[in-house]
N, C-alpha and C positions, 0 to 999 in steps of 0.2 A: 774872775772876770769882773771888771770895772762896770761900775753902774752908770747911766746915761741920764742926763738930766732930762725933764719933761719938756723943757723948752727946745731943747735939740731935736727931740722926737717930733714936735709940733712944727718945726722948721723942714724938717725933712718930709714930714707927710704932707704938708701943704706945698712944696717945691716941685713944680712939673720936671725938673731937671732930675729928681732922685727918684720919683715915684713911676716914672715911665718904665725904670728897670724892674722886671718882675722879682728877682729875688728880694730887693729892697722892699716891695710892696708886702711880699710875703712875710718878711722878717717882722716889718712895723705890725702887722696883723697878730703875728705870734707873741709880740711883745706885750707883757701884762701893764706897761706904763703908759703904753700910747693912748692917747685920748680915744674915747668911745665912737665920737663923731667921726675922726679919722680913720679909725680901724672898720668902721661900718661901710663906709664907702669903698675901701680896697677889698673888702671882702667879696664883692661883687666880681672882682678881676681875678680871684684865684680858680685854679683848675681842680678837678674833682679830686686828686689825690691830696692836695694839701687841705682843701675844704673838710676832708674827712678827719685829717690829722688835726685840724683846729678844733672840729665839733668834740674832740676825744680830749683836748689838752685842757687839764685842771687849772694851769696858769693863766689862762686866758680869760678876759671878763666874760660874764654870764650872757650879757647882751650878745657879743661877738659869736659865742658858741650856739646859742640860739639861733642865729642868724646863717651861721655855716651849717648847721643840721636842716634847716628850712629849705636852704639851696641844694642840699644834697636829696632831701626828699622829694621836693618838688622835681628834680632833673633839670634844672635850670644850669648846673654846674658847668664849665667849660670842659669840653673832652680834648685833652691834647696829650 
């Protein structure tokens, strides 16, 4: 797999055209190179199943994992 530059992830993460698609948002949250601010905003949109996956993923930054655990524990996760 080829690596993606952080600048490309920033452009995708801040562009409405890309982020409105759920699979793109979920992939950005799961990518370790995505900037923390972008990933934290997108964590709110994930459904419960994906939040549980992110909470266990060791490749994701600690802040994103902690936010995912918080959403799962508080019951604020989207149920779809």
